[in-house]
KENULO-742209 format. One record per residue (C-alpha): residue number from 0; x, y, z. Coordinates in nm, 2 decimals. Each point is the difference from the previous one (the first is absolute). Last residue first. Layout:
BEGIN
<r><nr>NUM</nr><X>X</X><Y>Y</Y><Z>Z</Z></r>
...
REM end
This chain:
BEGIN
<r><nr>320</nr><X>1.82</X><Y>-0.89</Y><Z>0.74</Z></r>
<r><nr>319</nr><X>-0.24</X><Y>0.25</Y><Z>0.01</Z></r>
<r><nr>318</nr><X>0.11</X><Y>0.17</Y><Z>-0.36</Z></r>
<r><nr>317</nr><X>-0.35</X><Y>-0.01</Y><Z>-0.14</Z></r>
<r><nr>316</nr><X>-0.18</X><Y>0.15</Y><Z>0.27</Z></r>
<r><nr>315</nr><X>-0.33</X><Y>-0.08</Y><Z>0.16</Z></r>
<r><nr>314</nr><X>0.03</X><Y>-0.23</Y><Z>0.29</Z></r>
<r><nr>313</nr><X>-0.16</X><Y>-0.27</Y><Z>0.15</Z></r>
<r><nr>312</nr><X>0.09</X><Y>-0.21</Y><Z>0.31</Z></r>
<r><nr>311</nr><X>-0.11</X><Y>-0.36</Y><Z>0.04</Z></r>
<r><nr>310</nr><X>0.36</X><Y>-0.11</Y><Z>0.12</Z></r>
<r><nr>309</nr><X>0.15</X><Y>0.08</Y><Z>-0.35</Z></r>
<r><nr>308</nr><X>-0.07</X><Y>0.28</Y><Z>-0.27</Z></r>
<r><nr>307</nr><X>-0.38</X><Y>-0.06</Y><Z>-0.11</Z></r>
<r><nr>306</nr><X>-0.10</X><Y>0.26</Y><Z>-0.24</Z></r>
<r><nr>305</nr><X>-0.17</X><Y>0.34</Y><Z>0.04</Z></r>
<r><nr>304</nr><X>-0.01</X><Y>0.19</Y><Z>-0.31</Z></r>
<r><nr>303</nr><X>0.30</X><Y>0.21</Y><Z>-0.21</Z></r>
<r><nr>302</nr><X>-0.11</X><Y>0.32</Y><Z>-0.16</Z></r>
<r><nr>301</nr><X>0.17</X><Y>-0.01</Y><Z>-0.36</Z></r>
<r><nr>300</nr><X>0.15</X><Y>0.31</Y><Z>-0.12</Z></r>
<r><nr>299</nr><X>0.26</X><Y>0.14</Y><Z>0.27</Z></r>
<r><nr>298</nr><X>0.09</X><Y>-0.33</Y><Z>0.18</Z></r>
<r><nr>297</nr><X>0.09</X><Y>-0.13</Y><Z>-0.37</Z></r>
<r><nr>296</nr><X>0.25</X><Y>0.26</Y><Z>-0.03</Z></r>
<r><nr>295</nr><X>0.16</X><Y>-0.08</Y><Z>0.34</Z></r>
<r><nr>294</nr><X>-0.06</X><Y>0.10</Y><Z>0.37</Z></r>
<r><nr>293</nr><X>0.22</X><Y>-0.13</Y><Z>0.29</Z></r>
<r><nr>292</nr><X>0.06</X><Y>0.33</Y><Z>0.18</Z></r>
<r><nr>291</nr><X>-0.37</X><Y>0.05</Y><Z>-0.01</Z></r>
<r><nr>290</nr><X>-0.11</X><Y>0.38</Y><Z>0.02</Z></r>
<r><nr>289</nr><X>-0.19</X><Y>0.07</Y><Z>-0.34</Z></r>
<r><nr>288</nr><X>-0.03</X><Y>-0.41</Y><Z>-0.03</Z></r>
<r><nr>287</nr><X>-0.27</X><Y>-0.01</Y><Z>0.29</Z></r>
<r><nr>286</nr><X>-0.28</X><Y>-0.01</Y><Z>-0.25</Z></r>
<r><nr>285</nr><X>0.08</X><Y>-0.24</Y><Z>-0.17</Z></r>
<r><nr>284</nr><X>-0.08</X><Y>0.06</Y><Z>-0.37</Z></r>
<r><nr>283</nr><X>-0.10</X><Y>0.35</Y><Z>-0.08</Z></r>
<r><nr>282</nr><X>-0.01</X><Y>0.27</Y><Z>0.30</Z></r>
<r><nr>281</nr><X>-0.31</X><Y>0.10</Y><Z>0.18</Z></r>
<r><nr>280</nr><X>-0.10</X><Y>0.34</Y><Z>-0.13</Z></r>
<r><nr>279</nr><X>-0.31</X><Y>0.10</Y><Z>0.25</Z></r>
<r><nr>278</nr><X>0.11</X><Y>-0.26</Y><Z>0.25</Z></r>
<r><nr>277</nr><X>0.33</X><Y>0.25</Y><Z>0.01</Z></r>
<r><nr>276</nr><X>0.32</X><Y>-0.17</Y><Z>0.03</Z></r>
<r><nr>275</nr><X>0.13</X><Y>-0.06</Y><Z>0.37</Z></r>
<r><nr>274</nr><X>0.25</X><Y>0.29</Y><Z>0.02</Z></r>
<r><nr>273</nr><X>0.37</X><Y>-0.01</Y><Z>-0.05</Z></r>
<r><nr>272</nr><X>0.35</X><Y>-0.12</Y><Z>0.08</Z></r>
<r><nr>271</nr><X>0.11</X><Y>-0.31</Y><Z>-0.15</Z></r>
<r><nr>270</nr><X>-0.05</X><Y>-0.29</Y><Z>0.22</Z></r>
<r><nr>269</nr><X>0.33</X><Y>-0.17</Y><Z>0.20</Z></r>
<r><nr>268</nr><X>-0.07</X><Y>-0.31</Y><Z>0.14</Z></r>
<r><nr>267</nr><X>0.14</X><Y>0.06</Y><Z>0.40</Z></r>
<r><nr>266</nr><X>0.33</X><Y>-0.19</Y><Z>0.08</Z></r>
<r><nr>265</nr><X>0.01</X><Y>-0.11</Y><Z>0.35</Z></r>
<r><nr>264</nr><X>0.17</X><Y>0.14</Y><Z>0.32</Z></r>
<r><nr>263</nr><X>-0.09</X><Y>-0.16</Y><Z>0.33</Z></r>
<r><nr>262</nr><X>0.20</X><Y>0.18</Y><Z>0.29</Z></r>
<r><nr>261</nr><X>-0.30</X><Y>0.26</Y><Z>0.05</Z></r>
<r><nr>260</nr><X>-0.25</X><Y>-0.24</Y><Z>0.06</Z></r>
<r><nr>259</nr><X>-0.36</X><Y>0.09</Y><Z>-0.02</Z></r>
<r><nr>258</nr><X>0.01</X><Y>-0.01</Y><Z>-0.38</Z></r>
<r><nr>257</nr><X>-0.20</X><Y>0.27</Y><Z>-0.18</Z></r>
<r><nr>256</nr><X>-0.27</X><Y>-0.13</Y><Z>-0.27</Z></r>
<r><nr>255</nr><X>0.09</X><Y>0.14</Y><Z>-0.35</Z></r>
<r><nr>254</nr><X>0.22</X><Y>-0.36</Y><Z>-0.09</Z></r>
<r><nr>253</nr><X>-0.35</X><Y>-0.15</Y><Z>0.06</Z></r>
<r><nr>252</nr><X>-0.20</X><Y>0.23</Y><Z>-0.26</Z></r>
<r><nr>251</nr><X>0.32</X><Y>-0.04</Y><Z>-0.24</Z></r>
<r><nr>250</nr><X>-0.04</X><Y>-0.37</Y><Z>0.01</Z></r>
<r><nr>249</nr><X>-0.35</X><Y>0.02</Y><Z>-0.07</Z></r>
<r><nr>248</nr><X>0.06</X><Y>0.25</Y><Z>-0.33</Z></r>
<r><nr>247</nr><X>0.28</X><Y>-0.24</Y><Z>-0.08</Z></r>
<r><nr>246</nr><X>-0.26</X><Y>-0.28</Y><Z>-0.01</Z></r>
<r><nr>245</nr><X>0.15</X><Y>-0.29</Y><Z>0.15</Z></r>
<r><nr>244</nr><X>-0.02</X><Y>0.04</Y><Z>0.37</Z></r>
<r><nr>243</nr><X>0.22</X><Y>-0.27</Y><Z>0.18</Z></r>
<r><nr>242</nr><X>-0.10</X><Y>-0.03</Y><Z>0.37</Z></r>
<r><nr>241</nr><X>-0.30</X><Y>0.26</Y><Z>0.00</Z></r>
<r><nr>240</nr><X>-0.14</X><Y>-0.18</Y><Z>-0.27</Z></r>
<r><nr>239</nr><X>0.05</X><Y>-0.34</Y><Z>0.15</Z></r>
<r><nr>238</nr><X>-0.12</X><Y>0.08</Y><Z>0.34</Z></r>
<r><nr>237</nr><X>-0.30</X><Y>0.18</Y><Z>-0.15</Z></r>
<r><nr>236</nr><X>-0.11</X><Y>-0.27</Y><Z>-0.23</Z></r>
<r><nr>235</nr><X>-0.06</X><Y>0.17</Y><Z>-0.37</Z></r>
<r><nr>234</nr><X>-0.08</X><Y>0.27</Y><Z>-0.25</Z></r>
<r><nr>233</nr><X>0.19</X><Y>0.25</Y><Z>-0.20</Z></r>
<r><nr>232</nr><X>-0.05</X><Y>0.29</Y><Z>-0.19</Z></r>
<r><nr>231</nr><X>-0.38</X><Y>0.04</Y><Z>0.04</Z></r>
<r><nr>230</nr><X>-0.09</X><Y>0.31</Y><Z>-0.24</Z></r>
<r><nr>229</nr><X>-0.15</X><Y>0.31</Y><Z>0.08</Z></r>
<r><nr>228</nr><X>0.35</X><Y>0.22</Y><Z>-0.02</Z></r>
<r><nr>227</nr><X>0.19</X><Y>-0.29</Y><Z>0.20</Z></r>
<r><nr>226</nr><X>-0.19</X><Y>-0.25</Y><Z>0.24</Z></r>
<r><nr>225</nr><X>0.18</X><Y>-0.26</Y><Z>0.23</Z></r>
<r><nr>224</nr><X>-0.20</X><Y>-0.30</Y><Z>0.08</Z></r>
<r><nr>223</nr><X>0.07</X><Y>-0.18</Y><Z>0.36</Z></r>
<r><nr>222</nr><X>-0.09</X><Y>-0.32</Y><Z>0.15</Z></r>
<r><nr>221</nr><X>-0.10</X><Y>-0.14</Y><Z>0.36</Z></r>
<r><nr>220</nr><X>-0.01</X><Y>0.37</Y><Z>0.10</Z></r>
<r><nr>219</nr><X>0.00</X><Y>0.13</Y><Z>0.35</Z></r>
<r><nr>218</nr><X>0.41</X><Y>0.09</Y><Z>0.11</Z></r>
<r><nr>217</nr><X>0.10</X><Y>0.02</Y><Z>-0.35</Z></r>
<r><nr>216</nr><X>-0.25</X><Y>0.26</Y><Z>-0.08</Z></r>
<r><nr>215</nr><X>0.08</X><Y>0.21</Y><Z>0.31</Z></r>
<r><nr>214</nr><X>0.34</X><Y>0.00</Y><Z>-0.11</Z></r>
<r><nr>213</nr><X>-0.03</X><Y>0.09</Y><Z>-0.30</Z></r>
<r><nr>212</nr><X>-0.20</X><Y>0.30</Y><Z>0.07</Z></r>
<r><nr>211</nr><X>-0.20</X><Y>0.11</Y><Z>-0.35</Z></r>
<r><nr>210</nr><X>-0.35</X><Y>-0.16</Y><Z>0.12</Z></r>
<r><nr>209</nr><X>-0.30</X><Y>-0.18</Y><Z>-0.16</Z></r>
<r><nr>208</nr><X>-0.06</X><Y>-0.29</Y><Z>0.24</Z></r>
<r><nr>207</nr><X>-0.25</X><Y>-0.23</Y><Z>-0.23</Z></r>
<r><nr>206</nr><X>-0.14</X><Y>-0.20</Y><Z>0.33</Z></r>
<r><nr>205</nr><X>-0.15</X><Y>-0.36</Y><Z>0.05</Z></r>
<r><nr>204</nr><X>-0.18</X><Y>-0.06</Y><Z>0.33</Z></r>
<r><nr>203</nr><X>0.05</X><Y>-0.35</Y><Z>0.18</Z></r>
<r><nr>202</nr><X>-0.18</X><Y>0.12</Y><Z>0.30</Z></r>
<r><nr>201</nr><X>0.24</X><Y>-0.04</Y><Z>0.27</Z></r>
<r><nr>200</nr><X>0.35</X><Y>0.00</Y><Z>-0.21</Z></r>
<r><nr>199</nr><X>-0.16</X><Y>0.32</Y><Z>-0.19</Z></r>
<r><nr>198</nr><X>-0.09</X><Y>0.19</Y><Z>0.34</Z></r>
<r><nr>197</nr><X>0.35</X><Y>-0.07</Y><Z>0.12</Z></r>
<r><nr>196</nr><X>0.17</X><Y>0.11</Y><Z>-0.32</Z></r>
<r><nr>195</nr><X>-0.22</X><Y>0.33</Y><Z>0.01</Z></r>
<r><nr>194</nr><X>0.08</X><Y>0.08</Y><Z>0.37</Z></r>
<r><nr>193</nr><X>0.36</X><Y>-0.04</Y><Z>-0.06</Z></r>
<r><nr>192</nr><X>-0.03</X><Y>0.26</Y><Z>-0.31</Z></r>
<r><nr>191</nr><X>-0.17</X><Y>0.21</Y><Z>0.25</Z></r>
<r><nr>190</nr><X>0.28</X><Y>0.02</Y><Z>0.27</Z></r>
<r><nr>189</nr><X>0.30</X><Y>-0.01</Y><Z>-0.22</Z></r>
<r><nr>188</nr><X>-0.18</X><Y>0.33</Y><Z>-0.19</Z></r>
<r><nr>187</nr><X>-0.06</X><Y>0.13</Y><Z>0.37</Z></r>
<r><nr>186</nr><X>0.39</X><Y>0.02</Y><Z>0.03</Z></r>
<r><nr>185</nr><X>0.05</X><Y>0.16</Y><Z>-0.33</Z></r>
<r><nr>184</nr><X>-0.25</X><Y>0.26</Y><Z>0.06</Z></r>
<r><nr>183</nr><X>-0.31</X><Y>-0.06</Y><Z>-0.24</Z></r>
<r><nr>182</nr><X>-0.08</X><Y>0.19</Y><Z>-0.34</Z></r>
<r><nr>181</nr><X>0.14</X><Y>-0.33</Y><Z>-0.15</Z></r>
<r><nr>180</nr><X>-0.18</X><Y>-0.26</Y><Z>0.17</Z></r>
<r><nr>179</nr><X>-0.30</X><Y>-0.09</Y><Z>-0.17</Z></r>
<r><nr>178</nr><X>0.18</X><Y>0.04</Y><Z>-0.35</Z></r>
<r><nr>177</nr><X>-0.30</X><Y>-0.13</Y><Z>-0.22</Z></r>
<r><nr>176</nr><X>-0.12</X><Y>-0.30</Y><Z>0.23</Z></r>
<r><nr>175</nr><X>-0.23</X><Y>-0.20</Y><Z>-0.23</Z></r>
<r><nr>174</nr><X>-0.16</X><Y>-0.25</Y><Z>0.20</Z></r>
<r><nr>173</nr><X>-0.15</X><Y>-0.34</Y><Z>-0.09</Z></r>
<r><nr>172</nr><X>-0.16</X><Y>-0.28</Y><Z>0.18</Z></r>
<r><nr>171</nr><X>-0.29</X><Y>0.28</Y><Z>0.13</Z></r>
<r><nr>170</nr><X>-0.11</X><Y>-0.09</Y><Z>0.35</Z></r>
<r><nr>169</nr><X>-0.26</X><Y>0.30</Y><Z>-0.07</Z></r>
<r><nr>168</nr><X>0.11</X><Y>0.23</Y><Z>0.34</Z></r>
<r><nr>167</nr><X>0.39</X><Y>-0.03</Y><Z>-0.11</Z></r>
<r><nr>166</nr><X>0.02</X><Y>0.28</Y><Z>-0.20</Z></r>
<r><nr>165</nr><X>-0.12</X><Y>0.19</Y><Z>0.27</Z></r>
<r><nr>164</nr><X>0.21</X><Y>-0.17</Y><Z>0.27</Z></r>
<r><nr>163</nr><X>0.32</X><Y>0.12</Y><Z>-0.23</Z></r>
<r><nr>162</nr><X>-0.14</X><Y>0.37</Y><Z>-0.08</Z></r>
<r><nr>161</nr><X>-0.04</X><Y>0.02</Y><Z>0.40</Z></r>
<r><nr>160</nr><X>0.33</X><Y>-0.14</Y><Z>0.05</Z></r>
<r><nr>159</nr><X>0.14</X><Y>0.27</Y><Z>-0.26</Z></r>
<r><nr>158</nr><X>-0.16</X><Y>0.25</Y><Z>0.23</Z></r>
<r><nr>157</nr><X>0.19</X><Y>-0.15</Y><Z>0.30</Z></r>
<r><nr>156</nr><X>0.34</X><Y>0.04</Y><Z>-0.21</Z></r>
<r><nr>155</nr><X>-0.11</X><Y>0.34</Y><Z>-0.07</Z></r>
<r><nr>154</nr><X>-0.09</X><Y>0.13</Y><Z>0.37</Z></r>
<r><nr>153</nr><X>-0.35</X><Y>-0.02</Y><Z>0.06</Z></r>
<r><nr>152</nr><X>-0.24</X><Y>0.27</Y><Z>0.16</Z></r>
<r><nr>151</nr><X>-0.05</X><Y>0.17</Y><Z>-0.37</Z></r>
<r><nr>150</nr><X>-0.13</X><Y>-0.32</Y><Z>-0.09</Z></r>
<r><nr>149</nr><X>-0.30</X><Y>0.05</Y><Z>0.18</Z></r>
<r><nr>148</nr><X>-0.02</X><Y>-0.17</Y><Z>0.35</Z></r>
<r><nr>147</nr><X>-0.32</X><Y>-0.23</Y><Z>0.12</Z></r>
<r><nr>146</nr><X>0.17</X><Y>-0.33</Y><Z>-0.03</Z></r>
<r><nr>145</nr><X>0.34</X><Y>0.15</Y><Z>0.17</Z></r>
<r><nr>144</nr><X>-0.13</X><Y>-0.15</Y><Z>0.34</Z></r>
<r><nr>143</nr><X>0.02</X><Y>-0.33</Y><Z>-0.14</Z></r>
<r><nr>142</nr><X>0.39</X><Y>-0.02</Y><Z>-0.05</Z></r>
<r><nr>141</nr><X>0.11</X><Y>-0.04</Y><Z>-0.37</Z></r>
<r><nr>140</nr><X>0.28</X><Y>-0.32</Y><Z>-0.08</Z></r>
<r><nr>139</nr><X>-0.13</X><Y>-0.07</Y><Z>-0.35</Z></r>
<r><nr>138</nr><X>-0.17</X><Y>-0.34</Y><Z>0.18</Z></r>
<r><nr>137</nr><X>-0.13</X><Y>0.23</Y><Z>0.30</Z></r>
<r><nr>136</nr><X>-0.20</X><Y>0.23</Y><Z>-0.23</Z></r>
<r><nr>135</nr><X>-0.09</X><Y>-0.31</Y><Z>-0.23</Z></r>
<r><nr>134</nr><X>-0.17</X><Y>-0.13</Y><Z>0.27</Z></r>
<r><nr>133</nr><X>-0.18</X><Y>0.31</Y><Z>0.12</Z></r>
<r><nr>132</nr><X>-0.12</X><Y>0.07</Y><Z>-0.36</Z></r>
<r><nr>131</nr><X>-0.15</X><Y>-0.36</Y><Z>0.00</Z></r>
<r><nr>130</nr><X>-0.18</X><Y>0.04</Y><Z>0.30</Z></r>
<r><nr>129</nr><X>-0.15</X><Y>0.33</Y><Z>-0.09</Z></r>
<r><nr>128</nr><X>-0.12</X><Y>-0.12</Y><Z>-0.31</Z></r>
<r><nr>127</nr><X>-0.13</X><Y>-0.34</Y><Z>0.16</Z></r>
<r><nr>126</nr><X>-0.18</X><Y>0.23</Y><Z>0.24</Z></r>
<r><nr>125</nr><X>-0.17</X><Y>0.25</Y><Z>-0.28</Z></r>
<r><nr>124</nr><X>-0.09</X><Y>-0.33</Y><Z>-0.22</Z></r>
<r><nr>123</nr><X>0.26</X><Y>-0.13</Y><Z>-0.25</Z></r>
<r><nr>122</nr><X>-0.07</X><Y>-0.12</Y><Z>-0.35</Z></r>
<r><nr>121</nr><X>0.03</X><Y>0.30</Y><Z>-0.19</Z></r>
<r><nr>120</nr><X>0.23</X><Y>0.10</Y><Z>-0.25</Z></r>
<r><nr>119</nr><X>-0.03</X><Y>0.36</Y><Z>0.03</Z></r>
<r><nr>118</nr><X>-0.03</X><Y>-0.05</Y><Z>0.37</Z></r>
<r><nr>117</nr><X>0.29</X><Y>-0.20</Y><Z>0.06</Z></r>
<r><nr>116</nr><X>0.21</X><Y>0.23</Y><Z>-0.21</Z></r>
<r><nr>115</nr><X>-0.07</X><Y>0.31</Y><Z>0.20</Z></r>
<r><nr>114</nr><X>0.08</X><Y>-0.19</Y><Z>0.35</Z></r>
<r><nr>113</nr><X>0.38</X><Y>0.08</Y><Z>-0.02</Z></r>
<r><nr>112</nr><X>-0.09</X><Y>0.37</Y><Z>-0.06</Z></r>
<r><nr>111</nr><X>-0.29</X><Y>0.02</Y><Z>0.25</Z></r>
<r><nr>110</nr><X>0.24</X><Y>-0.12</Y><Z>0.26</Z></r>
<r><nr>109</nr><X>0.28</X><Y>0.21</Y><Z>-0.05</Z></r>
<r><nr>108</nr><X>-0.26</X><Y>0.30</Y><Z>0.00</Z></r>
<r><nr>107</nr><X>-0.10</X><Y>0.19</Y><Z>-0.32</Z></r>
<r><nr>106</nr><X>0.08</X><Y>0.35</Y><Z>-0.08</Z></r>
<r><nr>105</nr><X>0.34</X><Y>-0.04</Y><Z>-0.12</Z></r>
<r><nr>104</nr><X>-0.10</X><Y>-0.24</Y><Z>-0.25</Z></r>
<r><nr>103</nr><X>0.32</X><Y>-0.25</Y><Z>-0.03</Z></r>
<r><nr>102</nr><X>0.21</X><Y>-0.02</Y><Z>-0.31</Z></r>
<r><nr>101</nr><X>0.16</X><Y>0.32</Y><Z>0.00</Z></r>
<r><nr>100</nr><X>0.12</X><Y>-0.06</Y><Z>0.41</Z></r>
<r><nr>99</nr><X>0.19</X><Y>-0.34</Y><Z>-0.09</Z></r>
<r><nr>98</nr><X>0.15</X><Y>0.15</Y><Z>-0.34</Z></r>
<r><nr>97</nr><X>0.11</X><Y>-0.34</Y><Z>-0.20</Z></r>
<r><nr>96</nr><X>-0.36</X><Y>-0.18</Y><Z>-0.02</Z></r>
<r><nr>95</nr><X>-0.07</X><Y>-0.37</Y><Z>0.10</Z></r>
<r><nr>94</nr><X>-0.20</X><Y>-0.17</Y><Z>-0.20</Z></r>
<r><nr>93</nr><X>-0.29</X><Y>-0.23</Y><Z>-0.03</Z></r>
<r><nr>92</nr><X>-0.10</X><Y>-0.31</Y><Z>-0.23</Z></r>
<r><nr>91</nr><X>-0.20</X><Y>-0.28</Y><Z>0.09</Z></r>
<r><nr>90</nr><X>-0.28</X><Y>0.20</Y><Z>0.15</Z></r>
<r><nr>89</nr><X>-0.02</X><Y>0.22</Y><Z>-0.29</Z></r>
<r><nr>88</nr><X>-0.11</X><Y>-0.28</Y><Z>-0.20</Z></r>
<r><nr>87</nr><X>-0.34</X><Y>0.08</Y><Z>0.09</Z></r>
<r><nr>86</nr><X>0.04</X><Y>0.36</Y><Z>-0.13</Z></r>
<r><nr>85</nr><X>0.20</X><Y>-0.07</Y><Z>-0.34</Z></r>
<r><nr>84</nr><X>-0.33</X><Y>-0.12</Y><Z>-0.18</Z></r>
<r><nr>83</nr><X>-0.19</X><Y>0.35</Y><Z>0.11</Z></r>
<r><nr>82</nr><X>0.29</X><Y>0.18</Y><Z>-0.10</Z></r>
<r><nr>81</nr><X>0.03</X><Y>-0.17</Y><Z>-0.32</Z></r>
<r><nr>80</nr><X>0.27</X><Y>-0.27</Y><Z>-0.06</Z></r>
<r><nr>79</nr><X>0.28</X><Y>0.14</Y><Z>-0.26</Z></r>
<r><nr>78</nr><X>0.30</X><Y>-0.21</Y><Z>0.09</Z></r>
<r><nr>77</nr><X>-0.18</X><Y>-0.21</Y><Z>0.29</Z></r>
<r><nr>76</nr><X>0.01</X><Y>-0.32</Y><Z>-0.19</Z></r>
<r><nr>75</nr><X>-0.08</X><Y>-0.28</Y><Z>0.24</Z></r>
<r><nr>74</nr><X>0.24</X><Y>-0.27</Y><Z>0.08</Z></r>
<r><nr>73</nr><X>0.08</X><Y>0.09</Y><Z>0.36</Z></r>
<r><nr>72</nr><X>0.03</X><Y>0.37</Y><Z>-0.13</Z></r>
<r><nr>71</nr><X>0.15</X><Y>0.01</Y><Z>-0.34</Z></r>
<r><nr>70</nr><X>0.05</X><Y>0.33</Y><Z>-0.15</Z></r>
<r><nr>69</nr><X>0.09</X><Y>0.06</Y><Z>-0.36</Z></r>
<r><nr>68</nr><X>0.17</X><Y>0.20</Y><Z>-0.23</Z></r>
<r><nr>67</nr><X>-0.03</X><Y>0.33</Y><Z>-0.17</Z></r>
<r><nr>66</nr><X>-0.09</X><Y>0.37</Y><Z>0.09</Z></r>
<r><nr>65</nr><X>-0.09</X><Y>-0.11</Y><Z>0.37</Z></r>
<r><nr>64</nr><X>-0.25</X><Y>0.23</Y><Z>0.16</Z></r>
<r><nr>63</nr><X>0.15</X><Y>0.12</Y><Z>0.33</Z></r>
<r><nr>62</nr><X>-0.17</X><Y>-0.02</Y><Z>0.36</Z></r>
<r><nr>61</nr><X>-0.04</X><Y>-0.37</Y><Z>-0.16</Z></r>
<r><nr>60</nr><X>0.15</X><Y>-0.21</Y><Z>0.34</Z></r>
<r><nr>59</nr><X>0.23</X><Y>-0.11</Y><Z>-0.26</Z></r>
<r><nr>58</nr><X>0.06</X><Y>0.33</Y><Z>-0.19</Z></r>
<r><nr>57</nr><X>0.08</X><Y>0.18</Y><Z>0.32</Z></r>
<r><nr>56</nr><X>0.27</X><Y>-0.27</Y><Z>0.10</Z></r>
<r><nr>55</nr><X>0.17</X><Y>0.05</Y><Z>-0.39</Z></r>
<r><nr>54</nr><X>-0.03</X><Y>0.41</Y><Z>0.03</Z></r>
<r><nr>53</nr><X>0.19</X><Y>-0.05</Y><Z>0.30</Z></r>
<r><nr>52</nr><X>0.28</X><Y>-0.20</Y><Z>-0.16</Z></r>
<r><nr>51</nr><X>0.01</X><Y>0.21</Y><Z>-0.30</Z></r>
<r><nr>50</nr><X>0.39</X><Y>0.12</Y><Z>-0.03</Z></r>
<r><nr>49</nr><X>-0.05</X><Y>0.36</Y><Z>0.17</Z></r>
<r><nr>48</nr><X>0.20</X><Y>-0.02</Y><Z>0.30</Z></r>
<r><nr>47</nr><X>0.23</X><Y>-0.28</Y><Z>-0.05</Z></r>
<r><nr>46</nr><X>-0.06</X><Y>-0.34</Y><Z>0.03</Z></r>
<r><nr>45</nr><X>-0.15</X><Y>-0.32</Y><Z>0.20</Z></r>
<r><nr>44</nr><X>-0.29</X><Y>-0.23</Y><Z>0.00</Z></r>
<r><nr>43</nr><X>0.03</X><Y>-0.27</Y><Z>0.26</Z></r>
<r><nr>42</nr><X>-0.23</X><Y>-0.29</Y><Z>0.00</Z></r>
<r><nr>41</nr><X>-0.10</X><Y>-0.20</Y><Z>0.32</Z></r>
<r><nr>40</nr><X>-0.16</X><Y>-0.31</Y><Z>-0.04</Z></r>
<r><nr>39</nr><X>-0.29</X><Y>-0.16</Y><Z>0.22</Z></r>
<r><nr>38</nr><X>-0.18</X><Y>-0.08</Y><Z>-0.30</Z></r>
<r><nr>37</nr><X>0.20</X><Y>0.04</Y><Z>-0.31</Z></r>
<r><nr>36</nr><X>0.08</X><Y>0.32</Y><Z>-0.18</Z></r>
<r><nr>35</nr><X>0.01</X><Y>0.02</Y><Z>-0.38</Z></r>
<r><nr>34</nr><X>0.22</X><Y>0.26</Y><Z>-0.21</Z></r>
<r><nr>33</nr><X>-0.02</X><Y>0.17</Y><Z>-0.34</Z></r>
<r><nr>32</nr><X>0.07</X><Y>0.37</Y><Z>-0.10</Z></r>
<r><nr>31</nr><X>-0.07</X><Y>0.11</Y><Z>-0.36</Z></r>
<r><nr>30</nr><X>0.09</X><Y>0.39</Y><Z>0.03</Z></r>
<r><nr>29</nr><X>-0.13</X><Y>0.18</Y><Z>0.27</Z></r>
<r><nr>28</nr><X>0.09</X><Y>0.38</Y><Z>0.05</Z></r>
<r><nr>27</nr><X>0.01</X><Y>0.04</Y><Z>-0.40</Z></r>
<r><nr>26</nr><X>-0.12</X><Y>0.39</Y><Z>0.01</Z></r>
<r><nr>25</nr><X>-0.15</X><Y>0.08</Y><Z>-0.30</Z></r>
<r><nr>24</nr><X>0.03</X><Y>0.39</Y><Z>-0.18</Z></r>
<r><nr>23</nr><X>-0.27</X><Y>0.22</Y><Z>-0.12</Z></r>
<r><nr>22</nr><X>0.14</X><Y>0.22</Y><Z>-0.24</Z></r>
<r><nr>21</nr><X>0.13</X><Y>0.39</Y><Z>0.09</Z></r>
<r><nr>20</nr><X>-0.11</X><Y>0.32</Y><Z>-0.06</Z></r>
<r><nr>19</nr><X>-0.02</X><Y>0.10</Y><Z>0.35</Z></r>
<r><nr>18</nr><X>0.11</X><Y>-0.34</Y><Z>0.21</Z></r>
<r><nr>17</nr><X>0.01</X><Y>-0.33</Y><Z>-0.14</Z></r>
<r><nr>16</nr><X>-0.28</X><Y>-0.10</Y><Z>0.22</Z></r>
<r><nr>15</nr><X>0.00</X><Y>-0.36</Y><Z>0.14</Z></r>
<r><nr>14</nr><X>-0.15</X><Y>-0.34</Y><Z>-0.12</Z></r>
<r><nr>13</nr><X>0.09</X><Y>-0.27</Y><Z>0.26</Z></r>
<r><nr>12</nr><X>0.10</X><Y>-0.37</Y><Z>-0.10</Z></r>
<r><nr>11</nr><X>-0.01</X><Y>-0.33</Y><Z>0.21</Z></r>
<r><nr>10</nr><X>0.11</X><Y>-0.33</Y><Z>-0.09</Z></r>
<r><nr>9</nr><X>-0.06</X><Y>-0.36</Y><Z>0.17</Z></r>
<r><nr>8</nr><X>0.14</X><Y>-0.27</Y><Z>-0.20</Z></r>
<r><nr>7</nr><X>-0.16</X><Y>-0.27</Y><Z>0.22</Z></r>
<r><nr>6</nr><X>-0.05</X><Y>0.04</Y><Z>0.38</Z></r>
<r><nr>5</nr><X>-0.12</X><Y>-0.31</Y><Z>0.19</Z></r>
<r><nr>4</nr><X>-0.09</X><Y>0.02</Y><Z>0.36</Z></r>
<r><nr>3</nr><X>-0.11</X><Y>-0.29</Y><Z>0.18</Z></r>
<r><nr>2</nr><X>0.21</X><Y>-0.24</Y><Z>-0.18</Z></r>
<r><nr>1</nr><X>-0.15</X><Y>-0.33</Y><Z>-0.17</Z></r>
<r><nr>0</nr><X>0.09</X><Y>-0.33</Y><Z>0.19</Z></r>
REM end
């Protein structure tokens, strides 16, 4: 069976001003990303801020134009589809944004926010729209007496529930969730993640779940892809990846997570101090080699490709063994 979403060698560059008297420079935000998502599956996409994971999500929903690569949705190439061609396809692909307030029109009532996709895409009369909106409110845990409220009357968690209801309005098989809980309090994060998991089980949805919180990604994802400086450096089944990460960067991410047991001691992977290299001037060879404790001369000159390293996992590392 073909995947629901198939992303192949996706890339995005931006040209930025070099300042007074400077030459324009190219930012390599995403550099050859490939993955697939099956129906009903959740793929977690993780990495440090600025690694390009949100840019990947925005290209998939065509909020950003890809510079290279292909995006196939249910076998249809949407990489450079026109606005008109994308419009019917958006019934199959929706997005939940990071900011649960900025992504909502502050002047619209909640019922109108959720009903808007139904109006834009048609197929519902006024009565059917009201019934559908009421059903979605109940599904995401909002009350009927909140239908006429504007977003400012909702808490952060309720606003994100409202955004989830809007994304579900057209029954899409795939939702791109871009840091959907990072702006929420920790206690509310768990509620929203559990809600998304429950909805997935009920409706058979697939998610691309973009996040930097490894605990949340581990809880909700079937598979995890780890990004570093615009590239995927490891991808595999969640349980196996968290139990035995293969790429040095993935191991460092795991070891950076605080342990709740103060009596448990473990050896942290040591990464040389320093910032992530600039995407304006990415390193040659392996992009992680300036910070990697295992780096060799080969790492400095030859870019590693993703390859199978056991148990269905793939890692882009010359020294993974």
